[in-house]
C-alpha positions in Angstrom: 0.3 0.5 -0.4 1.7 3.3 -1.0 2.3 6.2 1.3 1.3 9.8 0.1 1.4 13.1 1.4 -1.8 15.3 1.5 -1.8 18.7 3.4 0.8 17.8 6.2 0.0 14.3 6.6 1.7 11.2 5.2 -1.1 8.2 4.6 -2.0 5.4 2.9 -3.2 6.6 -0.8 -6.5 4.8 -0.2 -7.3 7.0 2.7 -6.7 10.3 1.1 -9.2 12.4 -0.1 -10.1 15.7 -0.8 -13.0 18.3 -0.4 -15.1 18.1 -3.8 -15.0 22.1 -3.8 -11.2 22.0 -4.1 -10.9 24.3 -6.8 -8.0 21.9 -8.5 -11.3 19.5 -8.8 -13.6 21.9 -10.1 -11.6 23.9 -12.3 -8.2 22.3 -12.6 -7.0 25.1 -11.0 -3.7 24.2 -9.9 0.3 23.4 -10.9 2.3 20.0 -10.8 5.6 18.6 -11.1 7.4 15.1 -11.6 10.8 14.3 -10.2 12.8 11.4 -10.6 14.6 9.6 -7.4 17.7 7.4 -8.4 18.7 5.3 -5.5 16.7 7.2 -3.3 18.1 10.6 -4.5 16.1 13.5 -6.2 17.2 14.2 -9.6 17.9 17.5 -10.6 15.8 18.8 -7.3 16.6 23.0 -7.3 15.7 22.7 -11.0 12.4 21.1 -10.6 11.4 23.7 -7.8 12.7 26.6 -9.8 10.0 25.7 -12.6 7.4 24.9 -9.9 8.0 28.4 -8.2 7.5 29.8 -11.6 4.5 28.0 -12.2 3.2 29.1 -9.2 4.3 32.6 -9.4 2.3 33.1 -13.0 -0.9 31.6 -11.8 -0.9 33.6 -8.3 -1.0 30.5 -6.1 1.5 30.8 -2.9 3.9 28.1 -2.3 3.2 26.2 0.6 6.5 25.2 1.9 9.8 26.6 2.1 12.7 25.0 0.3 14.0 23.1 3.2 10.3 21.7 3.7 10.0 20.7 0.2 13.3 18.8 0.0 12.2 17.0 3.6 8.9 15.8 2.7 9.9 14.7 -0.7 12.9 12.3 0.8 10.5 11.5 3.6 7.6 10.3 0.8 10.7 8.4 -1.0 11.7 7.0 2.0 8.1 5.9 3.3 7.8 3.9 -0.4 10.9 2.0 0.1 13.4 4.0 -1.5 15.3 3.2 -4.3 13.9 4.4 -7.8 10.9 5.9 -8.1 8.8 8.8 -9.6 7.5 11.5 -7.5 4.4 13.5 -8.3 3.1 16.2 -6.6 0.7 19.1 -7.4 -0.6 22.2 -5.6 -4.3 23.7 -6.3 -5.6 26.8 -5.2 -7.5 25.3 -2.9 -11.3 24.7 -1.2 -13.5 27.5 -2.0 -17.2 28.2 -3.3 -17.3 27.7 -7.2 -16.6 30.9 -8.8 -14.4 31.9 -11.5 -12.8 34.7 -9.3 -9.6 34.2 -7.8 -10.2 33.8 -3.8 -6.8 34.6 -2.5 -7.4 34.0 1.2 -8.0 30.4 1.2 -4.7 27.8 1.7 -3.3 25.6 -1.2 -3.7 22.3 -1.5 -0.4 20.1 -1.4 -0.7 16.2 -2.7 2.2 14.2 -3.6 2.5 10.5 -4.5 5.2 8.1 -5.6 5.2 5.0 -8.3 8.3 2.9 -9.2 10.5 3.9 -12.0 12.8 1.8 -13.7 16.5 2.9 -14.1 16.7 3.1 -17.3 20.1 2.4 -19.1 18.4 2.6 -22.9 15.0 3.4 -24.6 13.1 1.5 -26.6 12.2 3.4 -30.0 8.5 4.8 -30.2 6.7 6.1 -33.4 4.8 9.4 -33.4 2.5 11.5 -35.2 2.5 15.2 -35.9 -0.7 16.9 -34.7 -1.9 20.6 -34.7 -1.1 21.7 -31.3 -4.7 22.9 -30.0 -3.8 23.8 -26.6 -3.9 27.3 -24.4 -1.4 30.1 -25.0 0.6 29.6 -21.7 2.0 26.1 -22.1 5.3 27.0 -20.5 2.9 26.9 -17.2 3.1 23.0 -15.8 -0.7 23.1 -15.2 -2.7 20.2 -14.0 -5.4 21.3 -16.7 -4.3 18.5 -19.2 -7.5 17.5 -21.4 -5.8 18.9 -24.5 -2.7 17.2 -24.0 -4.9 14.1 -23.0 -6.9 14.8 -26.2 -3.5 14.7 -28.6 -1.9 11.6 -26.4 -5.2 9.6 -27.4 -5.1 10.6 -31.0 -1.7 9.3 -31.4 -2.3 6.0 -29.6 -5.5 5.5 -31.6 -3.1 5.6 -34.3 -0.8 2.9 -33.5 1.7 5.7 -32.0 3.0 6.6 -28.8 3.1 10.4 -28.8 1.9 13.5 -30.8 4.6 15.9 -31.6 2.5 19.1 -31.9 2.7 21.9 -34.7 1.8 25.5 -34.3 1.5 27.7 -37.0 3.8 25.4 -39.1 6.5 25.1 -36.4 7.2 22.0 -33.7 6.7 22.8 -30.1 7.2 19.6 -28.2 5.2 16.5 -27.9 1.8 16.2 -25.8 4.0 15.0 -23.0 7.5 15.3 -23.8 10.4 18.2 -25.3 11.7 17.6 -29.2 15.1 17.3 -30.4 15.9 16.4 -34.1 19.2 15.6 -35.5 19.8 17.5 -39.2 23.1 16.5 -40.8 24.7 16.0 -37.7 23.4 19.3 -35.9 21.4 18.6 -33.0 18.2 21.1 -32.5 15.1 21.5 -30.5 12.8 24.5 -30.5 13.5 27.7 -28.7 12.0 28.5 -25.4 9.1 30.6 -25.3 5.4 30.3 -24.2 4.3 27.3 -26.5 6.2 24.8 -24.8 7.4 23.6 -21.4 10.9 24.4 -20.3 11.9 20.6 -19.7 14.3 19.8 -17.2 16.0 17.3 -19.3 15.8 19.0 -22.1 17.7 21.6 -20.4 20.1 19.0 -18.9 20.7 17.4 -22.3 21.8 21.0 -23.6 24.5 21.4 -20.8 25.6 18.1 -21.5 25.9 18.6 -25.4 27.8 21.5 -24.6 30.2 20.0 -22.2 30.8 17.5 -24.7 31.2 20.1 -27.9 29.0 18.5 -29.6 27.0 20.8 -32.3 23.5 21.8 -31.2 21.6 24.5 -31.5 17.8 25.9 -30.4 15.7 27.4 -32.8 12.8 27.2 -35.1 11.9 23.6 -36.4 9.6 23.4 -39.0 7.3 21.0 -40.2 8.9 19.9 -43.0 12.2 20.1 -41.5 10.6 17.7 -38.8 9.5 15.1 -41.7 13.0 15.2 -43.3 14.9 14.7 -40.1 17.7 12.3 -39.8 16.7 11.7 -36.1 13.9 12.9 -33.8 13.7 12.3 -30.2 11.5 12.8 -27.1 12.9 13.6 -23.8 10.9 14.0 -20.2 12.2 13.5 -16.7 10.7 9.7 -16.9 11.2 8.9 -20.5 14.8 10.4 -20.4 15.8 10.3 -24.4 13.5 8.1 -26.6 14.2 7.6 -30.2 11.2 8.2 -32.2 11.8 5.8 -35.5 8.5 6.2 -37.1 7.0 9.6 -37.8 3.3 9.6 -39.4 3.8 5.9 -40.6 7.2 6.9 -42.4 10.5 5.8 -41.2 12.9 8.0 -39.3 16.2 8.1 -41.1 16.6 4.5 -41.4 14.0 3.2 -39.2 16.6 2.6 -36.3 17.6 4.9 -33.4 20.4 7.1 -35.0 24.2 7.0 -34.0 23.9 10.3 -32.4 21.1 9.3 -29.8 23.1 6.3 -29.3 26.1 8.7 -28.0 24.1 11.5 -26.5 22.5 8.5 -24.1 25.9 7.5 -23.1 26.3 11.2 -22.3 23.1 11.5 -20.0 23.8 8.0 -18.7 27.0 8.6 -17.5 25.8 11.9 -15.9 22.7 10.3 -14.0 25.2 7.5 -12.6 27.9 10.2 -11.5 24.9 11.8 -9.4 24.1 8.4 -7.8 27.6 8.3 -6.6 27.4 12.2 -4.9 
């Protein structure tokens, strides 16, 4: 029976409940984060906290915990769930109030956190993807819990026999429904520029750091739908997926239809970095 955290208490997940007037339940009014933990240690904790704080400020929700309290709470949750490799999900909603579209700034936020086992990947199975029109709102840089458009887009991919939907807005790649996107063209690794239309991914940013350190050619710039279709390699990144090769796009092979040589090289860089963090 997994243990969760809810508003200051650790309890079995079956015992956790919130009032039906919580604005997260009524409106999807809240933000969330997902942090992997390897060997019981939170991975890129400060970076995840910084992104969460940015999301909270953007939607005007007060952070319910100090940085020290956040770390203590999450580490306790990891320990209560057996340590090892875990994926920690947590969300902060605006709290409980009468249903009203106008914000009530006097209520206390609701904080919920839970854990799931996480495989420690050394590689990733290749996947298929489709491209779709990006139907989401204008502030995708906020990690909001209101994910219905993402769900519908991901479902569209699954119904077409694919794993992920790569989103296109005004002819340009933004991100996946639940991932960031990289492509390789003529040996150059490319990813879309950060803006309000995509989430500033923690794994995305780490990968750019590692590419810089390794001296591998890379750039953050606009990627057209045509450039995506013609790419030699396509990757998806996220905190729990890490770096996943896309070998089929819209039922057509990407490159030779196998994970590419640059992906193999970059995966090794990422795994070496991750293992070094384990030993700290």
